[in-house]
Steps between C-alpha positions, in 0.01 A plus 500: 500500500699491815874575466651385831805306597315198642742207548393137553625146495308177486625231717303197390140384578306818597787673682593853396741764655395848378693819578278804497616839371533622868737218578258288694483140416188281485517120475221267386452130602851420619600142423861451408687279752298184423427588142647278222526794261586816694841635425556657851457411862304702751824675635552651154189717495624862493210647689141445620307810636166343409403142467178390315368149493236378251404193697636256756639209319867411577624592151394856571591578860767257612771762538275773643636435848873545396416830318289614802785445740770663276314805362206553736254570214139577521319178391167496319310180487160341570391411854563124469841568355587723780448223746733268310768768498479555884462127588736323263740763371554705820384830352423775756122572471586872522658488158178354341211704347207264398316604189218369284375549154363851451739660743717810405827535663721813494871456562802725449499594127214268387143398531415135502161352378410152646336304236310173516687197338417158419716194584521191294248239617676170514193291466380696195843481356502130558175477293650717231834323462373141538188549303283324772298605789651496846328224688392555868669178604842617370709654779561867434877442565503257223331732262745776575795268451358389162436868402863596587647204314296572187578860517880474543581150372707412807440310823754701695365686806677716763587276796294724732209572274237324722619693810484824290166447361367430848669815653441744220127497379401707208267760657350778290662542153601859462641694207650848519524814289785719605455858383805715541456865577647560151194326348655160408277211572635144552249218527597182684263260306539188713183347394337232291370676190125424536235732348445677830870584526513619144210738569673630808824553305311729254470763767861501610678696219847361578829600350672181595317173566690226683293214348465168661539232219378155574818278498586222271199297390256706686543775249351298215145601442543820716721707263205702369360581840845581640568737214153657542582584854813681413328689205205597727745652754617757237863442556780612277736229640406142598740317714427130540544335844441180680563301178851387602564142647337477838631139531830321408477354153190699409404540137582840355219737438447567126416869461481519116128502465449750776755729343314494169180578677665806669662629182362840569666531840861476592528151645821519698655192654735591789826306555458403878731706711579772237401855578284682247399874472158613383532797263124552446496264208697192567724342759862534410757269645703719742850388382660795660374393848 
């Protein structure tokens, strides 16, 4: 069991700010300024020495340029995402290190394993949520809109969503395991919980798993697989993420079934914006901070 002062806070969607024992800060998937649920703005990040991006969609990278300019971090992402950062967010290419699944990265005080992930497939999700097959003559945009509306039960969309979807393509879906020199392993599980991903998780031996939870109606029918991914990872603490409202008026995600399935693991919901300290067994709210 690792007993180290690892501090972190969740900032909504898949965004985390994590302070390592050596004082360095890593940030994952920065998206706060245009988020409907983040409690802070990008100028309230306290540090960013390393920036890790799981994929290129707007709700995972939109504030990367601001953090890059302010903190001059080293940025890790896929090749396609690196192009979006340089072209559309003004990031200096010298700050970017492109990685792919299977890579091992060594940074000051930690080793990072780059793990293959799986993004939700909107057309498959359309079939699952509507109960009918996607027809070839149906426009893909229409299928995505239907899927979003059925998932969140709201028709609201960010005013610039079409522009963002065009400028920020997904690219390779990457997960990360951060192993600190003291032995603590944090698994950024930004993935759909398919059988292949559950098998991959079985080799990771995480202490903390930052578990992507399908939001709102998308979780229905996937509770068991989502729980199996967390259990397979071997974690002591499971922190749900990406289950908060992505769109205004979105239906709240009901976590009770998932919590029951994870009864043997500490399932710890973080209050967005609050700092927590990992003591080797649980994340304690850092009230003194």
